[in-house]
N, C-alpha and C positions, 0 to 999 in steps of 0.2 A: 422937440423930443424925438419924433421919428421912430423907426423900427429898432434902431440901435439899442433902445433902452430895455429890451426884453430881459437881458441878463443883468446880474448884479455888476457893481463897478469892476470887480477884478476878474470877472469871468472873461475868457476870450474864446473866440472860435476861429477856426481856419476853414476855409471853404475850398471845394473843388481842387484845382491844381495844387494849391499850396498844401492842403491837407495830404493829398496823395504823395507829394514830394516828401513831406515830413515822414510819412510812414515808410515810404520806400527807403529813404536814406537811413532811417533808424534800423530797419530790418537788415539792410545790407551791411551796415556797420557791425551789427552783431555777428552776421555770417562771416565777415572778414576776420572778426576777432577769433573765432574758434577754428577758422579755416586751417590755420597753421598746425593744428593738432591732429589733422587727418592723416591716416596712413601710417605705414611702418616707420617712416622717417619723420613723423610729426613731432613737433617740439612740445615741451610742457610749459605751463604757466605757473608763476608764483602769485598766489593771492594773499594779500596781507590785509587782515581786518583792521579797522581803525579803532576797534574797541579797546578795552583794557587788555594788556597782555600782548597786543599786537600779534595775534596768532598767524602763523604762516602755513598756507596749504600749498603743496606743490602737486599739480595734477594735470592729467592729460584727458580727463573724462569730461566731455562736452557739458553734460548735465551739471556736474559739480561746478564747473567754471561759471556757467550762466546762473546757477542757483545763488551763487555768492555775490553776484553783481547787483547793485541797486540801480535800477534803470528808470529813467523818466519817460522815455519814449513809449507810447502805447503800443505801437506796432512791434517794437522790440520785445515787449512783454509776451506777445503772442508766441514769438519764437522760443522764448524761455520756457513757456508752458509746454510747447510740443516736445521740447527736448526732455522735460521732466516726465511727461507721459511716456515717452519712448523708454526712458530709464525704468519706469515702474513696470511697463508692460513687457518689454522684451530684454531690457537690461543693456543692450549694446546698440550702436548705431546712433548714439545721441548726437555726435558731431555731424554725421552725414545728413541727418534729418534737417539740421539748421542750415548747413551749407546748401543743400538742395533747395530748400524754401527760399533762401537768399538769392540763389541763382534764378529761380523762377521769377522772383520779383524784379530782378535786374532785367531779365528779358521782357517782362511785362511792361516795364517802364518805357523801353524803346517802342513797344507796340502802341502804348498810350500816346506817346509823342507822335507816332505816325497816324494819329486820329482813328484808332480802332477802339471801339467802345469796350470798357472793362467787362461787360457781360459777355460779349463775344469772346473775349480772351478766356474768360472762365469756362465757357462751354467747350472751347477748344482744349483747354487744359484737362477738363473732365474726360473728353474722348481720349486724349493722349494717355491719361493715367490708366484708363481701362485697357487700352491697347498694350501699354507697357506691361501691365500685370499679366495679360494673356500671354505675351511673349515669354515672360518668365515661366509661366505655368507649363508652357510647351517644353521648356529646356530643363525642367526639374529632374533631378535624379533621386530615386527613393530606394534606399537599400534596407528597408525595415526587415525584410525576410531573412536576409543573410547577416547573422549576428556579427561575424568577423568584419565584413566590409563596413557594417554600420558603426562598429566600434572605431574603425580606423577613420571613418568620416567624422565621428565625434572628435577624435584626436586632432584631425586637421582643423576642424572648426575652432577648437580650443586654441590651437597654436596661432591660427589666423587672428582670432580675437585678441590674443595676448601680444601679438607682434607689434601692435601700435602702442603698447603700454610699457611701463617701466620693467615689466618682467620679461621683455623680449629676449634678454640674454639667456635666460634659463627656461625658454618657453616649452622645451620638451618636458622638463621636470614638472613645471606647473600645469602644463596641459594634462599630463598623466594624473596629477593630483585631482584636477577638476573633473576629469572623466571618471576617475574612480569614485569620487564623491557623488557624482550625479547618477552613475550606474547603480549605486546603493539605494537611491531614492525609489528605484523601480517605477519610474513614470509619474511620480507626483511632482508638482512644481513647487512644493512647499520647501523653501530653502531654510526654514527654521531649524530643521534637524541637522543641518550642517553648521557646526559651530566653528567660528574662526577666532583663534586666540592669538594676540599679538604680543610677542616678547622681544624687546630690543636685545641686541647682542647677536653674535654670529653673523653669517651672511645669508642672503636670500636663498642660497643653495641648501642651507641647513633646514629649510622648512620641510615639514613632513605631514603625512596624513595618518591619523590614528583611528583604527576602527574602535569604537568605544567612545567614552565620554570623559572629558577632562573638566574638572571643576576648579576654578581659580581660587582655591582656598587652602589653608594649611590645616593639618590634622591637629586637634586639640592636644593638650599636654596629658601624659599618662594614659593615653588611649591606644588601643591596638593599632599598629601601623599597617596591618595587612590582614584582610579578611577574605576567606575563600567562601564560595557559594553564599554570597551576601543576600540577605533579604532586607530590602530598603523601605523604610517608611518615609514618604516625602510629606512634610507637613508645613502648615502656615499657622503657627499658633504662638502665643506668648509664653515663654518659659522663663519669665523674669520676675515672678511674684513671690519669691521666697522671703523677701525682706519687705517690711513696710517701707514704701517710698517716703523718705523724709519730706521731700518737697511736695506740696500740694495735698498731703494727707493731713487731716486734723483729727487727732485722737485725744479725747479728754480722758485721762486716767488719774486715779488718786495716788498711785504709787508706781515706782519704776517696775515693780515685779509684774504689774498688770500688763505693762507694755511688752515685757518679755513673754507673757502668756500669749499675747496677740501674735507676736513673732512666731512663737512655737506653733500656733494654729496655722499660720500661713505656710510654715515649713511643712507641716503635716499635709496640708492641701496639695502642696507641690509634690510631696513624696507620693501621694496617692495618684496624682496625674502621671508621674513618671512610671509608677507601677502599672498603670493602665497601658501606657505606651509599651512597656516591656512585655506585657501580656500578649502583644501581637506576635510574639516569637520572632522578633527582628534582631539583626545584629548591626544595623546601621540606621541612624536617625538623622535625616537632613531637615533642618528647619530654616525657614526664611527669616524669622526674627531672631533676636539674640537669645542665647541660653546663658543663664547665670551660672556661677561656678558651683552652686550647690547641686542643681539637677545634673550638671555636667559630671560632677563627682559620682552621683548615683549611677549615671549611665556608664561611667568608666568602671565602676564596681561590677556592673552587670556584664562587662565585656562588650559594651555596645559603642560603636563609633558614633559620636555625635558631632554634626557639622552645623555651625550656626551661620546666620547672615549670608546664606547663599543668595546671590542676586536673583531677581525674579525671572529673568530670561533663563538663567542657569537652572532654576527650579523647574520651570515649565518644561524645558528641554529634558531635564533629568527624568521627570515623570514620563515624558513621551518615550524616552529611550529605554527606560527600564521596564516600561509597561505597567507602572504603578499609577495611582491617582493622588492628587494633592488632598490630604486630609486635614480637617481642622477640629473634629471631635473624635474622641477615642473610646466612647462607651461600648460600642458593639464591634469588637475586632473582626467578626466574620464578614462584615459588609465592606471593609476597607480593602481595596486592592493594593497589594504590596508590589514593589518593584523587585526584580531579581537581576543579579549579574554574577559572573563566575568569580571575579576577583576585584577587590578594591585595594589599591596600594598607593603609596606616596611616590611621586617621581620628581626628578629635578629637571627643570628646563632653564638653562642659564643659571642664575643663582636663585630662582624662585622654586618653592616647593608647590606642587599641585597634587590634587587627588585624582587618581586615574581609575575609572570604572571600565573593566574590560569584560568581554564576553557578554554583551548586553542582549536582552531579549530581541529587540527590534533591530534587524540587521541594517536598517535604513540610516541609522545615525552615525555620524563620524565627526571627528574634530580635526580641523586643519590648524596646525600650529605654524604661524609665520615667524621667521626670524629675520632680522635686518639691522642695518647700521643705526638707524635713528627712527624716531617716531614718524617723521615725514615720509620716510621710505616705506615704513610699515603701513601707514594709512593709505598711501597710494597703491601699495601692493594689494591691500585688502579690497580697494575699489576695483582694481583690475580683475582680481580673482572673482569678485562678485559679478562683474560683467560676464566673465567666462561661464560662471556657474549658471547665471540666468539664461544665457543663450543656449547652453547645453540642455538645461532642463526643458526649455521650450522645444528644442530639436528632438528630444526623446519622444515628446508627444506628437510633434508634427515633423515627421522624419524627412521632409523634403529638403534637399541640399542643392546649392548652386556653387559654381566656382566663385572665387573672389577676385581681388586685385583689379577692380574696374571692369571685369568681364560682364557682370550682369547689366551694368549701365550701358555698355556698348551694345549689348543685345537689344536692350529696350530702345536705345536711341535709333538703332537700325530700323526696327519695326515701326517706331513712331514716325520716322522720316517717310517711310513708305506710305503710311496712312496720310501724311500731310500731302503727298503728291496726288492721292486719290480724292482728297476732300476738296470740293469746290468752295468758293466763297472766302470771306475774310478769315474764317476759322482756321484755314490751313496755315496762316501765318503763326497763329498761336500754337498750333500743334508742332510746327517746325521749331518754334522757340522752346517748346518743352523739351524737344530732343537735344537742343543746344545746352539746356540747363542740365540734362542728365550727363552729358559729356563732361560737364564741369567737374564732376567728382573724380574720374580718372585723371583729368587735367591737374586738379589740385594735388592728388597723390603724387603725380610726377613732379610738380613744382616743388612740393615739400622735400622731395628727395634731391632737388637741385638738378633735375634732368631737363632736357629740352622738351617741354610738354607738347608744343605744336607739332614737332617732328614725330614724337611717339604716338600721339593721338591719330595723326594721319596714317601712320603705319597700321595702328590697331584697326582703324576703320576699314582699311583695305583688306586686312586679314579677315575681318568679320564678314566680308562679302561671301566668303566660302561657307558652305554649309557645315554646321556642327563644329565650328572651330573653337578650341579652348584657349584662345589667346587673351592675355591680360598684361598688365604692366609688372615686370619683375624689377622691383626697385633695387634689389641687391646687385644685379649685374647691370642695371640701368638700360634695359632694352625690353623689347616685347618678348614675353616668355610664355611657355605652355603651362597653364594653371593646373592642368591635370597632373603633369609630372612634378611640379613644385609642391603639389598637395595643398594648394590654397583654396579653402572652401568657406562658404558662408551659409548661414541658415536661411532658408527661403522666407521663414516667418519674419525675420529681422528686416530683410529687404522689402518685403511687402509693407511692413509697418512704416518703414522710412518713406516709401513712395507715397502711400496714401496720406500719412500725416502731413508730409511736406506740401502735397498738393492742396490739402484742405486749408492749411495755414495760409498759403499764398493766396488762395481764393478769398479767405476772410479779409486779408489785408487789402486785397484789390478792391473789395466792395466798398471800402471806406471812401466817402467823399467829404466828410466834415469831421473835424475834431473839436469837441467843446470841452474846455477845461473849466470846471466850475470854481466859483469864488471860494476862497478859504473862509471858514467861519471866523467872525471877528471875536476877539476876546473882549468881554465887557470890562470897562475900567472898574476895578473893585476898590478904588481908593476911597 
């Protein structure tokens, strides 16, 4: 029997070298997969689901790509997770974080092969990450005091974020949209109040930002099309009880006239409810559930605009925007907060009619309407814009800014290298490896642009020996460029998140020395 029989038949384990190999290889494969999407010249991936409908997603967003993959390799799953967290936390840098972690592991593999213990490597990585972060902190620019420069910083960050996405052609336009939307939030990172509506048709350039709120609904028949100084009651209540529901209701009556009486009573009940609602002195009633034609008729007679079936996000946002609360009982009108806005009207976007609330209470909310050739383009545009919005809202809170284009990585690599020279012992190899991994990001940016990365990185490194030099890779001209002139900036928060998450993920995978896959449960024969 021996030791081998601890596990069930089909469980298998891999020990030591083999386990480490498996995890390294998996993680590097994932990193290489998203590597090509990095940078302004990064390419997109088409993801096709095998489910019904064979849905196709075209995307450049690292997190989206990895989320959609079904992965067997446990180490690769760790990378997928960090990119997801990066997406939730700061919104951008999802590709960089995976590429960096992959490179760290690639370097670690060489070190392990050179008989350096993984723990030594990890402690070296730790030191290096600290050092890299301090290097960035020294170079940070903070323009919070000066509103004008800060705004231009935001603009640059937005354009940098968008330049690696589908929106890169109109990045000024979309950068402006994103900055305006985020400036409205006045420092909250709650992106709920920025609503993005996608309408196929037109081109990406036709997208616009609307202060106010757009509900994706049509206005009912025979109701006022335009209301000024609207008082809005936002509700979540059933307005469909004016008929006895035939299905599911059992009514025993001895003649048809009794049934009619019951219907009459239901109608009366409904009428009273409507009267109560009207008593709030409103002229717009938005309901989350459906409104039957009888109460709708009553509302139309009272000159109230009734909107039914507004989806839940729409309702919550609408309440948030107009300053009202969602009500579900109407007995005491004084306790219900009504929403207000200056004007409600119907607008056309493409061939769809939408309801537009303008002049809303809370200046924070706005709606971005995206136009584009097809659903795929729109979805990708929405993802890109969402990235930009996340980064900007984080930057508004933490206003520290860095240059982009591989500049921060070179700065970190330089400092980390110096640390490696000062550190005695085997750790220094790990620290040096860390700096090589950092350089991989600008290398990849250059490679994706089809430039000679070795040449460029060597030039960059030489440039960075000078104090305070803003050199980075300018992929457009294909040479080393001045990031300050080109206006390529990134948010410090994003870079920090990339650095720390990647290091932690690499550490975690490095610590693995055994992979145990447990046996699948057997299905009993039920014959």
